[in-house]
C-alpha positions as CSV (number, residue, x, y, z in Angstrom):
1,M,0.0,0.0,0.0
2,S,1.2,3.6,-0.7
3,Q,2.8,5.4,2.2
4,E,1.2,8.7,1.1
5,K,-2.0,8.8,3.1
6,V,-5.0,11.1,2.4
7,T,-4.8,14.0,4.9
8,V,-8.5,15.1,4.7
9,A,-11.5,13.3,6.1
10,P,-12.8,10.8,3.5
11,T,-16.3,12.4,3.9
12,E,-14.8,15.6,2.5
13,L,-13.8,14.1,-0.8
14,N,-16.0,14.2,-3.8
15,A,-16.9,10.8,-5.2
16,H,-14.3,10.8,-8.0
17,E,-11.6,11.9,-5.5
18,L,-12.7,9.2,-3.1
19,S,-12.6,6.6,-5.9
20,A,-9.1,7.6,-6.9
21,A,-7.9,7.4,-3.3
22,I,-9.4,4.0,-2.8
23,H,-7.9,2.7,-6.0
24,A,-4.5,4.2,-5.3
25,R,-4.8,2.6,-1.9
26,T,-4.1,5.8,0.0
27,L,-7.4,5.1,1.7
28,S,-8.7,1.7,2.6
29,C,-12.3,0.8,2.1
30,R,-12.5,0.1,5.9
31,E,-11.2,3.6,6.6
32,V,-13.8,5.1,4.3
33,M,-16.6,3.0,5.8
34,L,-15.6,3.9,9.4
35,A,-15.5,7.6,8.5
36,Y,-18.9,7.6,6.9
37,L,-20.6,5.5,9.6
38,A,-19.2,7.8,12.2
39,R,-20.7,10.8,10.5
40,V,-24.0,9.1,9.9
41,D,-24.2,8.0,13.5
42,R,-23.4,11.5,14.6
43,L,-25.7,13.5,12.3
44,N,-28.4,11.2,11.0
45,P,-30.4,11.3,14.3
46,L,-30.8,15.0,13.6
47,F,-31.7,14.7,9.9
48,N,-33.3,11.3,9.5
49,A,-32.0,11.1,6.0
50,I,-30.9,7.4,6.1
51,V,-33.3,4.7,7.3
52,N,-33.0,1.0,7.9
53,R,-29.2,1.3,8.2
54,A,-27.4,-2.0,8.1
55,S,-25.2,-3.2,11.0
56,S,-21.7,-1.7,11.3
57,T,-20.3,-5.2,11.7
58,D,-21.7,-6.4,8.4
59,L,-20.7,-3.2,6.6
60,L,-17.1,-3.3,7.8
61,A,-16.9,-7.0,6.8
62,Q,-18.0,-6.0,3.3
63,A,-15.4,-3.2,3.3
64,D,-12.7,-5.6,4.3
65,V,-13.6,-7.9,1.4
66,C,-13.3,-4.9,-0.9
67,D,-9.8,-4.2,0.5
68,Q,-8.8,-7.8,0.0
69,E,-10.0,-7.7,-3.6
70,L,-7.9,-4.5,-4.3
71,A,-4.9,-6.2,-2.7
72,R,-5.3,-8.9,-5.3
73,G,-5.5,-6.3,-8.1
74,H,-9.3,-6.6,-8.6
75,S,-11.7,-3.6,-8.7
76,R,-15.4,-4.0,-9.0
77,G,-15.6,-0.5,-10.6
78,W,-15.3,3.2,-9.9
79,M,-17.6,2.8,-6.8
80,H,-15.5,0.1,-5.3
81,G,-16.0,0.1,-1.5
82,M,-18.0,3.4,-1.5
83,P,-20.9,3.6,0.9
84,Q,-24.3,4.1,-0.8
85,A,-27.9,4.3,0.5
86,I,-30.6,3.6,-2.0
87,K,-33.8,5.6,-2.1
88,D,-36.6,3.6,-0.5
89,T,-38.4,3.3,-3.8
90,G,-35.6,1.0,-5.0
91,H,-35.5,-2.7,-4.2
92,V,-32.2,-3.9,-2.5
93,L,-31.8,-7.5,-1.4
94,G,-31.5,-7.6,2.4
95,F,-33.6,-4.5,2.9
96,P,-37.3,-3.8,3.0
97,T,-38.8,-1.5,0.4
98,T,-41.2,0.4,2.6
99,L,-42.0,3.4,0.4
100,G,-42.6,5.1,3.8
101,A,-45.9,3.2,4.0
102,P,-47.0,1.4,7.2
103,L,-48.5,-1.4,5.1
104,L,-45.0,-2.1,3.6
105,K,-42.7,-1.5,6.5
106,D,-41.7,-5.2,6.6
107,A,-41.9,-5.8,2.8
108,M,-38.4,-7.4,2.1
109,A,-37.1,-7.0,-1.4
110,T,-36.9,-10.3,-3.4
111,Q,-34.5,-8.8,-6.0
112,D,-32.4,-5.7,-6.7
113,S,-33.9,-3.0,-8.8
114,T,-32.1,-2.3,-12.1
115,M,-30.5,0.8,-10.8
116,A,-29.4,-0.7,-7.4
117,A,-28.0,-3.8,-9.2
118,R,-25.9,-1.6,-11.5
119,M,-24.5,0.5,-8.6
120,K,-23.7,-2.6,-6.6
121,A,-21.9,-4.1,-9.7
122,A,-19.9,-0.8,-9.9
123,G,-18.7,-1.6,-6.3
124,C,-20.8,0.3,-3.9
125,I,-21.7,-1.1,-0.5
126,V,-25.3,-0.4,0.4
127,I,-25.5,0.9,4.0
128,G,-29.3,1.5,4.1
129,K,-32.1,3.4,2.4
130,T,-32.8,7.1,2.1
131,N,-36.1,8.5,3.4
132,M,-38.9,9.7,1.2
133,P,-42.6,10.7,1.5
134,E,-45.2,8.0,1.8
135,M,-45.5,6.3,-1.6
136,G,-43.3,9.1,-3.1
137,L,-46.3,11.4,-3.3
138,G,-45.6,15.1,-2.6
139,S,-42.3,17.0,-2.6
140,H,-42.0,16.9,1.2
141,T,-40.2,14.1,2.9
142,F,-42.2,12.8,5.8
143,N,-44.0,9.5,6.5
144,P,-45.5,7.6,9.4
145,V,-42.9,4.8,9.3
146,F,-39.7,6.9,9.8
147,G,-40.9,10.5,10.3
148,A,-39.7,13.7,8.6
149,T,-36.4,14.6,7.0
150,P,-35.6,18.3,7.6
151,N,-33.6,20.5,5.3
152,A,-29.8,20.1,5.4
153,W,-29.4,23.9,5.7
154,D,-32.2,24.7,8.1
155,R,-33.9,21.9,10.2
156,A,-37.0,24.1,10.7
157,V,-38.0,23.7,7.0
158,S,-38.6,21.0,4.4
159,A,-35.9,19.1,2.5
160,G,-38.2,18.7,-0.5
161,G,-38.9,15.3,-2.0
162,S,-39.5,12.8,-2.9
163,S,-35.7,12.1,-2.8
164,G,-35.4,14.3,0.2
165,G,-33.3,11.9,2.3
166,A,-30.9,11.6,-0.6
167,G,-30.5,15.3,-1.0
168,V,-29.9,15.8,2.7
169,A,-27.5,12.9,3.0
170,L,-25.5,14.3,0.1
171,A,-25.4,17.9,1.4
172,Q,-24.4,16.8,4.9
173,R,-21.7,14.5,3.6
174,L,-23.4,11.3,4.8
175,L,-23.0,9.9,1.3
176,P,-20.5,10.6,-1.5
177,V,-23.2,10.5,-4.2
178,A,-26.9,9.8,-4.0
179,D,-29.6,8.2,-6.2
180,G,-33.3,8.9,-6.4
181,S,-36.3,8.9,-8.7
182,D,-38.2,11.8,-10.3
183,F,-41.9,11.9,-11.3
184,M,-42.8,15.5,-10.4
185,G,-39.4,16.9,-9.6
186,S,-38.4,14.4,-7.0
187,L,-34.7,14.6,-7.9
188,R,-34.7,18.2,-8.9
189,N,-36.6,19.7,-6.0
190,P,-34.5,18.2,-3.1
191,A,-31.3,19.0,-5.1
192,A,-32.4,22.6,-5.4
193,W,-33.1,22.8,-1.6
194,A,-29.8,21.2,-0.8
195,N,-27.6,23.3,-3.1
196,V,-26.4,20.3,-5.1
197,F,-27.0,18.9,-8.6
198,G,-29.9,16.6,-9.4
199,M,-30.8,15.2,-12.8
200,R,-33.9,13.7,-14.2
201,P,-32.6,11.7,-17.3
202,S,-34.5,11.4,-20.5
203,Q,-37.4,9.0,-20.4
204,G,-36.0,5.5,-20.9
205,R,-32.4,6.4,-20.1
206,V,-32.4,4.6,-16.7
207,P,-34.8,1.7,-17.2
208,N,-36.8,0.0,-14.5
209,G,-37.0,-3.6,-15.5
210,T,-38.6,-4.6,-12.1
211,N,-41.6,-2.2,-12.6
212,P,-44.9,-4.0,-12.5
213,D,-45.8,-2.2,-15.7
214,V,-43.2,-1.5,-18.4
215,W,-45.5,-0.1,-21.2
216,L,-47.4,2.8,-19.8
217,D,-45.8,3.7,-16.4
218,Q,-43.0,5.8,-17.9
219,L,-43.3,9.2,-16.2
220,G,-41.1,8.3,-13.2
221,S,-37.4,7.9,-13.8
222,D,-34.5,6.9,-11.6
223,G,-31.4,9.1,-11.7
224,P,-28.4,10.7,-10.0
225,M,-27.7,13.4,-7.5
226,A,-24.2,14.7,-6.7
227,R,-22.2,17.7,-5.4
228,N,-20.6,18.3,-8.8
229,V,-21.3,17.5,-12.4
230,R,-18.4,15.1,-12.8
231,D,-19.9,12.8,-10.1
232,L,-23.4,13.3,-11.5
233,T,-22.2,12.2,-14.9
234,A,-20.4,9.1,-13.6
235,L,-23.3,8.0,-11.6
236,L,-25.7,8.4,-14.5
237,A,-23.3,6.4,-16.7
238,T,-23.5,3.6,-14.1
239,Q,-27.3,3.7,-14.0
240,A,-28.0,4.2,-17.7
241,G,-28.3,1.6,-20.5
242,S,-31.0,-0.5,-22.0
243,D,-32.5,-3.5,-20.2
244,P,-34.4,-6.2,-22.1
245,R,-37.0,-6.3,-19.4
246,A,-37.8,-2.7,-20.2
247,P,-38.8,-2.6,-23.9
248,L,-39.1,1.2,-24.1
249,S,-35.6,1.9,-22.7
250,I,-33.3,3.9,-24.8
251,A,-31.4,1.5,-27.1
252,L,-27.9,2.3,-25.8
253,P,-26.1,-0.6,-24.1
254,H,-25.3,-0.4,-20.4
255,G,-21.8,1.0,-20.1
256,A,-22.0,3.1,-23.3
257,F,-23.1,6.4,-21.8
258,P,-20.0,8.7,-21.2
259,T,-18.6,8.7,-17.7
260,Q,-17.2,12.3,-18.2
261,V,-18.2,15.2,-20.4
262,E,-16.3,18.3,-21.4
263,A,-17.8,21.6,-20.4
264,A,-19.8,23.2,-23.2
265,E,-18.7,26.3,-24.9
266,L,-20.9,29.0,-23.3
267,R,-20.2,31.7,-25.9
268,G,-23.2,31.7,-28.2
269,L,-25.2,29.1,-26.2
270,R,-28.9,29.8,-26.6
271,V,-30.8,29.8,-23.4
272,G,-34.6,30.2,-23.5
273,W,-35.9,31.6,-20.1
274,L,-39.4,30.5,-19.5
275,G,-39.6,32.2,-16.1
276,N,-43.1,31.9,-14.6
277,L,-44.7,31.3,-18.0
278,N,-45.9,34.8,-18.4
279,G,-47.4,35.0,-14.9
280,Y,-49.1,31.6,-15.1
281,L,-47.0,29.9,-12.4
282,A,-47.5,31.2,-8.8
283,M,-44.1,32.1,-7.4
284,D,-42.9,33.1,-3.9
285,D,-41.1,36.5,-3.8
286,G,-37.4,36.4,-4.5
287,L,-37.3,33.1,-6.5
288,L,-37.3,34.6,-10.0
289,P,-34.6,37.1,-9.2
290,V,-32.3,34.4,-7.8
291,C,-32.8,32.4,-11.0
292,E,-32.2,35.5,-13.1
293,Q,-29.0,36.2,-11.3
294,A,-27.9,32.6,-12.2
295,L,-28.8,33.3,-15.8
296,A,-26.8,36.5,-15.6
297,R,-23.7,34.5,-14.9
298,L,-24.3,32.5,-18.1
299,A,-24.9,35.7,-20.1
300,A,-21.7,37.3,-18.7
301,A,-19.8,34.2,-20.0
302,G,-21.2,34.7,-23.5
303,A,-24.5,32.8,-23.5
304,V,-27.4,34.4,-25.2
305,V,-30.2,34.4,-22.7
306,E,-33.6,35.4,-24.0
307,P,-37.2,35.3,-22.6
308,A,-39.1,32.6,-24.3
309,A,-42.8,32.5,-24.9
310,P,-44.0,29.0,-24.0
311,G,-46.1,28.6,-27.1
312,F,-48.5,26.2,-25.3
313,D,-51.4,26.5,-23.0
314,P,-50.1,25.7,-19.5
315,A,-53.6,25.2,-18.1
316,A,-54.3,22.5,-20.7
317,V,-51.0,20.8,-20.0
318,W,-51.9,20.8,-16.3
319,Q,-55.2,19.1,-17.0
320,A,-53.5,16.5,-19.1
321,W,-50.9,16.0,-16.3
322,L,-53.6,15.4,-13.7
323,V,-55.1,12.6,-15.8
324,W,-51.8,10.9,-16.4
325,R,-50.7,11.2,-12.8
326,R,-53.9,9.8,-11.3
327,A,-54.0,7.0,-13.9
328,L,-50.5,5.9,-13.0
329,V,-50.7,6.4,-9.2
330,A,-54.2,4.7,-8.7
331,P,-53.0,1.2,-9.6
332,K,-50.2,1.5,-7.0
333,V,-52.8,2.5,-4.3
334,A,-55.1,-0.3,-5.5
335,R,-52.5,-2.9,-4.8
336,L,-52.2,-1.6,-1.2
337,L,-55.9,-1.6,-0.8
338,K,-55.9,-5.4,-1.2
339,L,-54.1,-5.7,2.1
340,P,-56.0,-6.2,5.4
341,N,-57.2,-3.0,7.1
342,A,-55.5,-0.9,4.4
343,R,-57.8,2.0,3.8
344,G,-57.1,3.7,7.1
345,Q,-53.4,3.3,6.8
346,I,-52.9,5.0,3.4
347,K,-51.9,8.7,3.0
348,P,-55.0,10.9,2.3
349,E,-53.3,12.4,-0.8
350,A,-52.8,8.9,-2.2
351,M,-56.5,8.1,-1.6
352,W,-57.4,11.3,-3.3
353,E,-55.4,10.2,-6.4
354,Y,-57.1,6.8,-6.3
355,E,-60.6,8.0,-5.8
356,T,-60.4,10.7,-8.5
357,A,-59.1,8.1,-10.9
358,Q,-62.3,6.1,-10.5
359,N,-64.1,8.7,-12.6
360,T,-61.4,8.8,-15.3
361,S,-62.2,6.8,-18.4
362,A,-59.9,5.3,-21.0
363,H,-61.3,7.9,-23.3
364,D,-60.1,10.7,-20.9
365,W,-56.7,9.1,-20.8
366,F,-56.4,8.9,-24.6
367,L,-57.4,12.6,-24.9
368,A,-54.8,13.4,-22.3
369,S,-52.3,11.5,-24.3
370,Q,-53.1,13.5,-27.4
371,A,-52.7,16.7,-25.4
372,R,-49.3,15.4,-24.2
373,T,-48.3,14.7,-27.8
374,E,-49.2,18.2,-28.8
375,F,-47.3,19.6,-25.9
376,F,-44.2,17.5,-26.9
377,G,-44.3,19.2,-30.3
378,H,-44.3,22.6,-28.7
379,M,-41.3,21.7,-26.5
380,R,-39.4,20.3,-29.6
381,A,-40.1,23.6,-31.4
382,L,-38.7,25.6,-28.5
383,L,-35.6,23.4,-28.4
384,D,-35.1,23.9,-32.2
385,R,-34.7,27.6,-31.3
386,F,-32.7,27.2,-28.0
387,D,-30.0,24.8,-26.8
388,V,-31.6,24.6,-23.4
389,L,-34.7,25.9,-21.7
390,A,-34.6,27.4,-18.2
391,L,-37.2,27.4,-15.4
392,P,-37.1,27.8,-11.6
393,V,-37.0,24.3,-10.1
394,T,-39.4,25.2,-7.3
395,Q,-42.2,27.8,-7.0
396,T,-41.7,28.2,-3.2
397,W,-38.9,28.5,-0.7
398,P,-38.6,25.7,1.8
399,F,-41.6,25.7,4.1
400,P,-42.1,24.7,7.7
401,V,-41.3,21.0,8.2
402,E,-44.5,20.5,10.1
403,Q,-46.6,21.6,7.2
404,R,-47.9,18.9,4.8
405,W,-47.8,21.1,1.8
406,P,-48.0,24.8,0.9
407,Q,-51.6,26.1,0.9
408,R,-50.7,29.4,-0.7
409,V,-47.9,30.4,-3.1
410,G,-47.3,33.9,-4.3
411,G,-50.6,35.0,-2.8
412,R,-52.6,32.2,-4.7
413,D,-54.4,29.3,-3.2
414,M,-53.0,25.9,-4.2
415,D,-55.9,23.6,-5.3
416,T,-54.0,20.3,-5.0
417,Y,-51.2,18.9,-2.7
418,H,-48.8,19.1,-5.6
419,R,-49.8,22.3,-7.5
420,W,-46.9,24.1,-6.0
421,M,-44.5,21.9,-8.0
422,E,-46.1,22.5,-11.4
423,A,-42.9,23.9,-12.8
424,T,-41.4,20.4,-12.9
425,I,-44.1,18.7,-15.0
426,Y,-42.9,20.1,-18.4
427,A,-39.7,18.0,-18.7
428,T,-41.5,15.0,-17.3
429,L,-44.4,15.1,-19.7
430,A,-42.2,15.6,-22.7
431,G,-39.7,12.9,-21.6
432,L,-36.9,15.4,-21.7
433,P,-33.7,15.5,-19.6
434,A,-33.6,18.2,-16.9
435,V,-30.9,19.1,-14.4
436,S,-31.3,21.2,-11.3
437,V,-28.2,23.4,-10.7
438,P,-27.6,25.6,-7.7
439,A,-28.9,29.1,-8.4
440,G,-28.4,31.0,-5.1
441,F,-29.9,31.6,-1.7
442,H,-32.9,33.4,-0.1
443,A,-32.1,36.7,1.5
444,N,-31.9,35.0,4.9
445,G,-28.9,33.1,3.7
446,R,-30.3,29.7,4.8
447,W,-32.5,28.5,2.0
448,P,-31.0,27.4,-1.3
449,A,-32.8,27.6,-4.7
450,G,-32.2,25.8,-8.0
451,L,-32.4,26.6,-11.7
452,Q,-33.8,23.9,-13.9
453,L,-32.1,23.4,-17.3
454,I,-34.1,21.3,-19.8
455,G,-32.3,19.7,-22.8
456,A,-33.4,18.3,-26.2
457,P,-34.8,14.8,-26.5
458,Q,-32.2,12.2,-25.4
459,A,-29.5,14.9,-25.3
460,D,-28.5,14.0,-21.7
461,A,-24.7,14.3,-22.4
462,A,-25.1,17.7,-24.0
463,L,-27.2,18.9,-21.1
464,L,-24.5,17.7,-18.6
465,A,-21.9,19.5,-20.7
466,V,-23.9,22.8,-20.2
467,A,-24.2,22.0,-16.5
468,A,-20.5,21.5,-16.3
469,A,-19.8,24.8,-17.9
470,Y,-22.3,26.6,-15.6
471,E,-20.6,24.9,-12.6
472,T,-17.4,26.8,-13.4
473,L,-19.3,30.0,-12.9
474,I,-20.5,29.3,-9.4
475,P,-17.5,28.6,-7.2
476,D,-18.9,30.9,-4.5
477,L,-22.2,28.9,-4.3
478,L,-20.4,25.5,-4.3
479,A,-18.0,26.6,-1.5
480,R,-20.9,27.2,0.9
481,R,-21.6,24.4,3.3
482,P,-24.6,23.7,5.5
483,P,-24.0,24.7,9.1
484,E,-22.8,22.0,11.4
485,P,-25.7,21.4,13.8
486,A,-25.2,21.8,17.5
487,L,-25.4,18.2,18.9
488,P,-27.3,17.5,22.0
489,S,-25.2,17.4,25.1
490,T,-24.4,13.9,26.4
491,T,-23.4,15.3,29.8
492,T,-25.2,13.7,32.7
493,L,-25.5,14.9,36.3
């Protein structure tokens, strides 16, 4: 083993730095695991980001095996020996997949999900799961099984969701990279509120071959979250690639997506700023100016940033979204309703989706599909004019952690539990790649905000290249760290 040891804490290294140190054997996998478990045990009781943690004895034994393999010259992959916690939507052998639902708290996985299997094959050691809202519904991470996950920057407010545990674990250095899934901003929203990067890949880029339905249920997508674009790209490359069990996955073999991208040339880059869709989207005060300051950085670097008229009817798109969402959520609720005494143990918002779907016909869904097709055409036309489109990730600042969801945004009443996240539906419905990048902070200095960049169909690598170029413009934002929380005193009288 090299005599030159790493002098900083392993938890301070970015994932690619950690991988290099492990493979150079300047850090052992045991040392890495010990450092991460110590930090998890110290901070996770305050943040509740990682749930169902495996035993330290078992995890250290796995780390020792990884060290033995490296000593023999064998590496599993770039994540060799790195701790990872999988979002609780993902199946991992040896762990329950609870979805934060009381009815599923003991539902042990019978196989690894596609994404989890690929990350394990790349060498990661699964230490537990990351917390999420019950059934992944709502962009606020709380559930009756594990409780709430507060924001990494301010424990009085929400971490977002549904990949809220992942975002907090990443920001608080409980994990080197994080995974999640995104249906209505579930990777983008918590990344924005954690001051990290989160990407919803193109539809089909990261297949889910273990999904009960592989034909229609395509709006949710697994994807990566990281503290920098290089790690984000490497994790997406690990997750991506076609799967014969997912017939609609993008026909690019696993391992073919680039593990690194060169930063895009910003001079002349065309950015279409959709803002609040000409006043359609309700917005809290201060969010648009923070995003516009982020866009000003791009403009100062030579990008051409122009306001873009949407060209579509946002109200009609929202109505089509409601039909699609309830049609896809209702069968998941129906499966739970088959369990004993289920109705009283299911989240009210989930029951609302289910009950509303009972009045939705196949004809309604087909009309919504036509509306979605028309909307996709509008987005393609916009992306013929612009290289990327820009929107705020969220329409609100982080709200009190005790609140189920924001009732009012920008002085307007919210008529559903998810209306306040309407800004995220456009990439989802069009199947487009979208990345949340740090944009700035609230005037109070504690609440981060994110800018959402949307790319052309299947242009995930090009979008990551733009994100990498933007990353070079925000060293001040990336240098900021969440405050180290004051830990409870252990002194006894």
